[in-house]
C-alpha positions in Angstrom: 9.0 6.2 16.5 5.9 7.8 18.4 5.8 11.1 19.9 6.8 10.5 23.5 4.2 13.1 24.9 1.7 11.5 23.0 2.4 8.2 24.4 2.7 9.6 28.0 -0.8 11.2 27.5 -2.2 8.0 26.2 -0.8 6.0 29.2 -2.0 8.7 31.7 -5.5 8.2 30.4 -5.4 4.5 30.7 -4.1 4.7 34.1 -6.7 7.0 35.3 -9.4 4.8 33.6 -7.9 1.8 35.6 -7.7 3.3 39.0 -11.2 4.9 38.6 -12.4 1.0 38.2 -11.2 0.2 41.7 -14.2 -0.6 44.0 -12.0 0.3 46.9 -8.3 1.4 47.3 -6.1 -1.4 45.9 -8.9 -3.7 44.9 -10.6 -4.2 41.5 -13.5 -6.6 40.9 -14.2 -6.1 37.0 -17.0 -7.6 35.3 -17.4 -10.7 33.1 -19.9 -10.6 30.1 -23.2 -12.1 30.2 -23.2 -15.6 28.6 -25.9 -17.2 26.6 -24.4 -20.6 27.5 -24.6 -19.8 31.6 -27.9 -18.3 31.2 -29.3 -21.1 29.2 -27.8 -23.8 31.9 -29.5 -21.5 34.5 -33.1 -21.5 33.1 -32.8 -25.5 32.5 -31.8 -25.9 36.4 -34.5 -23.5 37.7 -37.3 -24.9 35.3 -36.4 -28.4 36.3 -36.6 -27.5 40.0 -39.8 -26.0 39.4 -41.3 -28.7 37.5 -40.0 -31.7 40.0 -41.2 -29.4 43.1 -44.5 -29.3 41.7 -44.6 -32.9 40.8 -43.3 -33.8 44.3 -45.7 -31.4 46.3 -42.8 -29.8 47.9 -43.4 -26.1 49.3 -43.7 -23.4 46.9 -40.3 -22.2 47.0 -39.7 -22.1 42.9 -42.7 -19.7 42.6 -40.3 -16.5 42.2 -38.3 -18.5 39.6 -41.1 -17.6 37.0 -39.7 -13.7 36.5 -36.5 -14.8 36.4 -36.8 -17.5 33.7 -38.9 -15.0 31.7 -36.3 -12.3 31.6 -33.5 -14.7 31.2 -35.6 -16.2 28.0 -36.0 -12.8 26.7 -32.5 -12.1 26.9 -31.6 -15.2 25.1 -34.0 -14.5 22.5 -32.3 -11.2 21.6 -29.1 -12.9 21.4 -29.5 -15.3 18.5 -26.9 -14.9 15.7 -28.1 -14.4 12.0 -27.0 -18.0 11.3 -29.6 -19.5 13.7 -27.1 -20.1 16.3 -26.1 -19.0 19.7 -22.5 -17.8 20.7 -21.3 -17.8 24.3 -21.4 -14.1 24.5 -22.8 -11.2 22.6 -19.6 -11.0 20.6 -19.1 -14.7 20.0 -19.7 -16.8 16.7 -22.2 -19.4 17.1 -21.1 -22.9 18.4 -22.9 -26.1 18.5 -22.8 -26.5 22.3 -24.4 -23.3 23.3 -27.1 -23.4 20.6 -28.0 -27.1 21.8 -28.1 -25.8 25.4 -30.3 -22.6 24.5 -32.7 -24.8 22.7 -33.0 -27.3 25.7 -33.8 -24.3 27.9 -36.3 -22.8 25.7 -38.1 -26.1 25.7 -37.9 -26.6 29.7 -39.0 -23.0 30.5 -42.0 -23.8 28.4 -41.3 -21.1 25.6 -40.9 -23.3 22.4 -44.2 -22.3 20.9 -43.5 -18.6 21.4 -40.2 -18.8 20.2 -40.9 -21.6 17.5 -39.2 -19.4 14.6 -36.0 -18.9 16.6 -35.9 -22.7 17.3 -36.6 -23.7 13.7 -33.6 -21.6 12.8 -31.5 -23.2 15.5 -32.6 -26.6 14.2 -31.3 -25.6 10.8 -28.0 -24.4 12.5 -27.5 -27.4 14.4 -28.2 -29.9 11.4 -25.3 -27.8 9.6 -23.1 -28.4 12.3 -23.6 -32.0 12.3 -25.8 -32.4 15.3 -24.7 -34.7 18.1 -21.8 -36.0 16.2 -20.7 -32.5 15.7 -20.9 -31.8 19.2 -18.7 -34.7 20.2 -16.2 -33.8 17.3 -15.9 -30.5 19.1 -14.8 -32.0 22.4 -13.1 -35.0 21.4 -12.2 -37.6 24.1 -13.0 -35.0 26.8 -16.3 -35.8 28.2 -16.3 -33.0 30.6 -18.8 -30.9 28.5 -20.2 -33.1 25.9 -22.1 -35.4 28.4 -23.7 -32.5 30.5 -24.9 -30.8 27.2 -26.4 -34.1 26.3 -27.8 -34.6 29.8 -29.4 -31.2 29.7 -31.0 -32.2 26.2 -32.2 -35.6 27.6 -33.7 -33.8 30.8 -35.6 -31.5 28.2 -36.9 -34.6 26.2 -34.8 -33.8 23.1 -32.2 -36.5 23.2 -32.7 -40.2 24.1 -30.7 -41.2 27.4 -28.7 -43.7 25.3 -26.9 -40.9 23.7 -25.8 -39.7 27.3 -22.3 -41.7 28.3 -22.5 -43.3 31.5 -20.1 -41.5 34.0 -18.4 -43.8 36.7 -19.6 -41.7 39.7 -18.8 -44.3 42.1 -14.9 -43.5 41.7 -15.6 -40.2 43.4 -16.0 -42.3 46.6 -12.4 -43.4 46.4 -9.8 -41.4 48.3 -9.3 -38.1 46.7 -5.5 -38.8 46.3 -5.9 -41.6 43.8 -8.3 -39.7 41.6 -5.2 -38.8 39.1 -4.6 -42.3 38.8 -8.1 -43.5 37.9 -7.9 -42.0 34.3 -11.1 -40.3 34.7 -13.2 -39.4 31.6 -13.5 -35.6 33.1 -11.0 -33.2 34.1 -10.0 -32.6 37.6 -12.3 -29.6 38.6 -15.3 -31.7 37.3 -15.9 -34.2 40.1 -19.2 -32.5 41.1 -20.4 -33.1 37.4 -19.1 -36.7 37.4 -21.0 -37.4 40.4 -24.5 -35.4 39.8 -24.6 -36.2 36.2 -23.5 -39.8 36.6 -26.4 -40.3 39.0 -28.7 -38.6 36.6 -27.8 -41.2 33.6 -28.0 -43.9 36.3 -31.5 -43.2 37.3 -32.8 -42.7 33.8 -31.1 -45.8 32.2 -29.7 -48.4 34.4 -26.6 -50.4 33.4 -27.4 -53.8 31.7 -24.4 -55.3 33.6 -25.8 -56.5 37.0 -22.4 -56.1 38.6 -22.1 -52.4 37.5 -25.7 -51.7 38.7 -25.0 -53.1 42.1 -21.9 -51.0 42.5 -23.5 -47.8 41.6 -26.5 -48.4 43.6 -24.4 -48.9 46.6 -22.4 -45.8 45.7 -25.5 -43.4 45.4 -25.5 -42.1 49.1 -21.4 -42.0 49.6 -20.8 -40.2 46.3 -23.5 -37.7 47.4 -21.8 -37.0 50.5 -18.8 -36.4 48.5 -20.4 -33.9 46.5 -22.0 -32.0 49.5 -18.8 -31.8 51.3 -17.3 -30.2 47.9 -20.0 -27.6 47.5 -18.6 -24.0 48.9 -20.5 -21.8 51.0 -21.9 -19.8 48.2 -23.4 -22.9 46.9 -21.5 -22.3 43.3 -19.2 -24.9 42.4 -16.1 -22.9 41.2 -18.4 -20.0 41.5 -19.4 -21.3 37.9 -22.8 -21.0 36.8 -22.9 -24.0 34.2 -21.1 -26.3 36.4 -23.4 -25.5 39.2 -26.6 -25.6 37.0 -25.5 -29.0 35.6 -25.3 -30.4 39.1 -28.6 -28.7 40.2 -30.6 -30.1 37.1 -29.1 -33.5 37.1 -30.0 -34.1 40.9 -33.3 -32.5 40.7 -34.0 -34.4 37.5 -33.3 -37.7 39.1 -35.6 -37.4 42.1 -33.6 -35.3 44.5 -34.9 -31.9 44.1 -35.0 -31.2 47.8 -31.3 -32.4 48.5 -29.2 -30.0 50.2 -26.7 -29.5 47.2 -29.8 -28.4 45.1 -31.3 -26.1 47.6 -27.6 -24.4 47.9 -27.1 -24.3 44.2 -30.4 -22.6 43.5 -29.4 -20.1 46.0 -26.4 -19.3 44.2 -28.2 -19.0 40.9 -30.8 -16.8 42.4 -28.1 -14.7 44.1 -25.9 -14.3 40.8 -28.3 -13.2 38.0 -27.6 -10.0 36.7 -30.0 -7.1 36.2 -30.7 -7.6 32.5 -31.7 -11.4 33.1 -28.3 -12.9 32.1 -25.7 -14.9 34.2 -21.9 -14.7 33.7 -19.6 -17.6 33.0 -18.3 -17.1 36.7 -19.3 -14.6 39.4 -16.1 -12.6 39.0 -12.4 -12.7 38.8 -11.8 -10.2 41.6 -8.3 -11.8 42.8 -7.1 -12.2 39.4 -7.9 -8.7 37.9 -6.7 -7.3 41.4 -3.1 -8.9 40.9 -3.1 -8.0 37.0 -3.8 -4.3 37.7 -1.2 -4.3 40.6 1.3 -5.8 38.3 0.5 -3.6 35.3 1.2 -0.6 37.4 4.0 -1.7 38.9 5.6 -2.7 35.8 4.8 0.9 34.7 7.1 2.4 37.5 4.2 3.5 39.8 4.6 4.2 43.3 2.0 1.5 44.7 2.0 3.0 48.0 1.0 6.6 46.6 -1.8 5.5 44.5 -3.2 3.4 47.3 -2.4 -0.3 46.3 -0.9 -1.1 49.6 -4.3 -0.7 51.1 -5.5 -3.6 49.3 -2.6 -6.0 50.9 -4.9 -7.3 53.6 -7.5 -8.4 51.2 -5.0 -10.0 48.9 -3.5 -11.8 51.8 -6.8 -13.0 53.2 -7.6 -14.9 49.8 -4.7 -17.1 50.3 -6.1 -20.7 51.0 -4.9 -21.7 54.4 -6.4 -25.3 54.5 -6.5 -28.4 52.4 -9.1 -27.5 49.6 -12.2 -29.8 49.7 -12.7 -29.6 46.1 -9.0 -30.6 44.6 -7.5 -31.8 47.7 -4.9 -28.9 47.0 -2.6 -28.1 50.0 -2.7 -24.8 51.7 -0.8 -21.9 50.0 -2.3 -21.2 46.8 -4.7 -18.3 45.4 -7.7 -18.7 43.5 -9.5 -16.3 41.0 -11.8 -14.8 43.2 -12.3 -13.8 46.9 -15.5 -15.5 47.2 -15.9 -19.1 48.6 -16.2 -21.1 45.3 -12.5 -20.2 44.5 -10.2 -23.1 43.9 -6.2 -22.4 44.2 -4.5 -22.6 40.8 -1.3 -22.3 39.0 -2.1 -18.8 37.2 -3.7 -17.0 40.3 -0.9 -18.0 42.6 1.8 -16.8 40.3 -0.2 -13.5 39.8 -0.6 -13.0 43.5 3.4 -13.7 44.3 4.3 -11.2 41.4 2.0 -8.7 43.2 3.1 -9.2 46.6 6.7 -8.8 45.3 6.0 -5.5 44.1 3.8 -4.5 47.1 6.7 -5.6 49.2 8.9 -2.8 47.8 6.7 -0.2 49.3 5.9 -1.8 52.5 6.6 -1.0 56.0 9.1 -3.4 57.9 6.0 -5.0 59.9 4.1 -5.7 56.5 7.4 -7.1 54.9 7.1 -10.0 57.4 3.8 -11.0 56.7 4.3 -10.7 52.9 7.4 -13.0 53.1 5.4 -15.6 55.2 2.7 -15.7 52.4 5.1 -15.9 49.7 7.1 -18.6 51.5 3.8 -20.9 51.7 3.0 -19.9 48.1 6.3 -21.1 46.7 6.3 -24.4 48.6 2.6 -24.8 47.1 3.8 -23.7 43.6 6.8 -26.0 43.6 4.7 -29.1 44.9 2.4 -28.7 41.9 4.9 -28.7 39.2 4.4 -31.8 36.9 7.3 -34.4 36.2 7.9 -33.0 32.6 8.6 -29.5 34.2 5.6 -27.7 33.5 2.8 -26.4 35.5 -0.9 -27.6 35.3 -3.9 -25.6 36.5 -5.1 -27.2 39.5 -3.7 -30.9 40.2 -0.4 -32.4 39.8 0.0 -35.4 37.7 -3.5 -35.5 35.8 -2.3 -35.7 32.1 -5.1 -37.6 30.2 -7.0 -34.7 29.0 -5.6 -31.1 27.7 -6.9 -29.1 30.6 -5.1 -30.9 33.0 -1.7 -31.2 31.2 1.2 -28.7 31.8 0.6 -25.5 29.8 3.0 -23.0 28.5 1.2 -19.8 29.7 0.8 -21.4 33.4 4.6 -22.5 33.4 5.8 -19.0 32.0 3.7 -17.3 34.8 5.2 -19.6 37.4 8.9 -19.0 36.3 8.2 -15.2 36.5 6.7 -15.7 40.2 9.7 -17.9 41.2 12.3 -15.4 39.5 10.8 -12.4 41.3 11.2 -14.0 44.7 14.8 -15.0 43.9 15.6 -11.5 43.8 15.4 -10.7 47.6 19.0 -11.6 48.2 18.5 -14.9 46.5 16.9 -16.0 49.7 13.4 -14.9 49.5 13.8 -11.8 51.9 15.2 -11.4 55.1 14.1 -14.1 57.7 12.8 -16.8 55.1 14.1 -20.2 55.8 13.2 -21.3 52.0 16.3 -22.5 50.5 16.8 -21.0 47.0 18.1 -24.6 45.6 14.6 -26.1 44.9 13.7 -22.8 43.2 16.5 -22.9 41.0 16.0 -26.4 39.8 12.2 -25.6 39.2 13.4 -22.9 36.9 15.7 -24.9 35.0 13.1 -27.6 34.6 10.2 -25.1 33.4 12.4 -23.3 31.1 13.4 -26.6 29.4 9.4 -27.5 29.2 9.1 -24.1 27.3 11.8 -24.9 25.0 10.4 -28.3 24.2 6.8 -27.0 23.5 7.7 -24.1 21.5 6.2 -24.6 18.1 8.4 -24.9 14.9 7.4 -21.5 13.7 8.6 -19.8 16.9 5.3 -19.4 18.8 3.9 -20.9 21.7 0.1 -21.5 22.3 -1.5 -21.2 25.8 -4.4 -23.0 27.5 -6.5 -20.2 29.1 -6.7 -17.7 26.2 -7.9 -18.3 22.6 -9.2 -16.2 19.5 -12.4 -17.2 18.1 -11.3 -16.3 14.5 -8.1 -18.7 14.7 -8.8 -21.9 12.8 -7.9 -23.9 15.9 -9.4 -21.3 18.2 -6.0 -20.9 19.7 -4.2 -17.6 20.6 -0.6 -17.9 19.8 -0.2 -14.1 20.1 -1.2 -14.2 23.8 1.0 -17.4 24.5 4.1 -16.2 22.8 4.0 -12.7 24.4 3.4 -14.1 27.6 6.2 -16.7 27.4 8.6 -13.7 26.3 8.1 -12.2 29.6 9.3 -15.0 31.3 12.6 -15.2 29.0 12.9 -11.3 29.6 12.7 -11.9 33.5 15.6 -14.6 33.4 17.6 -12.5 31.0 17.2 -14.8 28.2 15.9 -12.7 25.3 19.2 -13.2 23.4 18.6 -17.0 23.5 17.4 -18.9 20.3 13.7 -19.7 21.4 13.1 -15.9 22.5 14.9 -14.7 19.2 12.5 -17.1 17.1 9.4 -15.7 19.2 10.1 -12.2 18.5 10.5 -13.1 14.8 7.0 -14.8 15.0 5.4 -11.9 16.6 6.7 -9.3 14.0 5.8 -11.7 11.2 2.0 -11.9 12.6 1.4 -8.3 12.9 -1.7 -7.2 11.2 -2.1 -4.6 8.3 -3.7 -2.2 10.7 -0.4 -2.5 13.0 -1.7 -4.3 15.6 -2.4 -8.1 16.6 -5.1 -10.7 16.8 -8.7 -9.8 16.6 -11.2 -10.7 14.4 -11.3 -11.6 10.6 -13.5 -9.1 8.6 -14.3 -8.5 4.9 -13.8 -4.9 3.7 -15.6 -2.8 1.4 -13.3 -4.0 -1.3 -14.5 -7.5 -0.5 -10.9 -8.6 0.4 -10.5 -10.3 3.9 -8.7 -8.2 6.5 -8.2 -8.2 10.2 -9.5 -5.8 12.9 -6.9 -6.2 15.9 -8.0 -6.6 19.5 -6.8 -4.2 22.2 -5.8 -7.4 24.3 -3.6 -9.1 21.7 -2.2 -5.8 20.7 -1.2 -4.8 24.2 0.4 -8.2 25.2 2.5 -8.2 21.8 3.6 -4.4 22.6 4.6 -5.2 26.2 6.7 -8.1 25.0 8.4 -6.3 22.2 8.7 -3.3 24.4 11.6 -5.5 26.1 12.7 -7.6 23.2 12.8 -5.4 20.2 16.5 -5.0 19.4 16.3 -5.1 15.5 15.1 -2.7 13.0 12.2 -4.7 12.1 11.0 -5.7 15.5 11.4 -1.8 16.3 9.2 -1.1 13.4 6.5 -3.4 14.4 6.9 -2.2 18.2 6.4 1.4 16.8 3.3 0.4 14.6 1.7 -1.4 17.7 2.1 1.5 19.8 0.5 3.8 17.4 -2.5 1.5 16.9 -2.6 1.3 21.0 -2.3 5.1 21.3 -4.7 5.8 18.8 -7.4 3.3 20.6 -6.9 5.3 23.5 -7.2 8.7 21.9 -10.3 7.5 20.4 -11.8 6.0 23.6 -11.7 2.6 22.0 -9.2 1.2 24.7 -12.3 -0.1 26.6 -13.5 -2.5 24.0 -13.2 -5.8 25.3 -12.9 -9.0 22.8 -13.9 -12.6 23.6 -10.3 -13.4 24.5 -11.2 -15.5 27.4 -10.9 -19.3 26.9 -12.6 -20.9 29.9 -12.9 -24.8 30.7 -14.0 -26.9 27.7 -14.1 -24.3 25.0 -16.3 -21.7 26.8 -15.7 -18.1 26.0 -16.1 -14.9 27.8 -14.6 -11.3 28.0 -13.7 -9.2 31.0 -14.3 -5.5 31.0 -10.9 -4.9 32.9 -8.6 -6.7 30.5 -8.2 -4.2 28.0 -7.6 -1.5 30.5 -4.9 -3.6 32.4 -3.1 -4.9 29.6 -3.0 -1.2 27.8 -1.7 0.3 30.9 0.9 -2.6 31.3 1.8 -1.9 27.4 2.2 1.9 27.6 4.1 1.8 30.8 6.6 -0.6 29.6 7.0 1.4 26.4 7.5 4.4 28.4 10.1 2.8 30.6 11.8 1.8 27.3 11.8 5.4 25.8 13.3 6.6 29.1 15.9 3.9 29.1 17.0 4.7 25.4 17.0 8.6 26.2 19.2 8.2 29.3 21.6 6.1 27.5 21.7 9.1 24.8 22.5 11.5 27.5 19.3 13.3 27.7 18.8 14.7 31.0 15.6 13.5 32.8 14.1 17.0 33.4 14.3 17.4 29.7 12.3 14.6 28.7 
């Protein structure tokens, strides 16, 4: 086993670094990586608005876009990979989608001649990837992203509009409650894209069917009204640059450059550009990383009041949505990923907030406990209402099951189970004064656990929705998924059950030669393939094994993982973020706080395990 003092010093270092990242007591914001994909779509949107404004003789608002576009083009140029393509981040492999978007952006920005050599290399890469058919293979039946990419290319004059599938934007005019029954070709969060891109395709290539042409002509104004109601105060749909950019460029490119949705979307893009000229995939994940940090510190046994986390309670409570959400129609009670207006309540951030509130409740004064319990009651009702008929939890909307993003997923289900279980601990009645009956919670837990059992792969692993590994053959991350589901079994006292034992065996068997987990495939100096582990994946595996390792093989894997993680802290490498994030429609990102947060949680759990073992052996606390 690793030396306990060495383990404690590594934990203290990681803890200190995490606390130093607070923007104020009890609140973290973090920083998402710059994204070539986001930057390319923003360039395209700004360039089309500038072009269409000039052609329409509108007031010269876009003049200030030129320096933004120029800096962004330079940033993109510096990020081209050696194979001629672009990846989503500066650490990402090239992919056909991002490369197509960068190519379109350079043409729309008038930079094609200056970057002719880069574009020639990009064309060779795209040809090797199969061009448009290769793009369609990447996304399969899901048109959420393939159609916007081809629309962007069509607006740049690089693709014929016949290649852009028509989207039934008229369906957005129907009551929101019907959307899940309509088998829409896009996922639940993409109604703005359905409207704006559908209208662009309609304007540039009218339907041949006179009935369809009439229906769509009559639906234009009403669907635009729906789009305008969905747009948040910030102007950014989901606070996401790509989605907002696609909406802006589609409306501007179809003759609506001065529409209010376009104006507000442009304001969002101008406000969210980074100093280096890039745009991130989303403005920030402030609520998400705050709850992750609180939960990591709580899991490590920290006194949250002593380290100032209670001072962030008001901010966390204020982020709970208190009215029906105009974007997804979600009822009040959930949390989104950010404290900004573009957030949408979902089944990952809401459990994260519930777990953080349960941890803060232990240190709160009696008057604050009442506020926490009221918020938790609302959130639990919201979470139970979201549970699908299969027992699992989807991201945003119940009952959308056509496309993978909208189906129940194991990582969200495990997180929801942990949140519900945490609140059952308060006298099995959710705290004094709560009117919430524990019976539906017990039923939700049983159904959720059954869902996890049915979706465990035969090899013992679970595959998550929201996190991936770009070096995995299917771009999946079974290390993250398996570790996160194991935490749900741990919290329910089910680590002795067969699914959990199989999952532990899988984690043990898939440790890398360097002692960690996940990461990137590399070729060593000897020419043999190997693996460089990632901080994030190693940390989540160590945290899971810290509770579940009860055999010699599992203990050896845990010890090796701890040594790898401690050495990373000692070398200062524990801040190295990997593109583990797997955003909607196969978009990659990394977040600078993930490695810190996950490391604190893993090392803190491991210290707790060491302390527990030493207590059982009769070692006095003051001797440890």
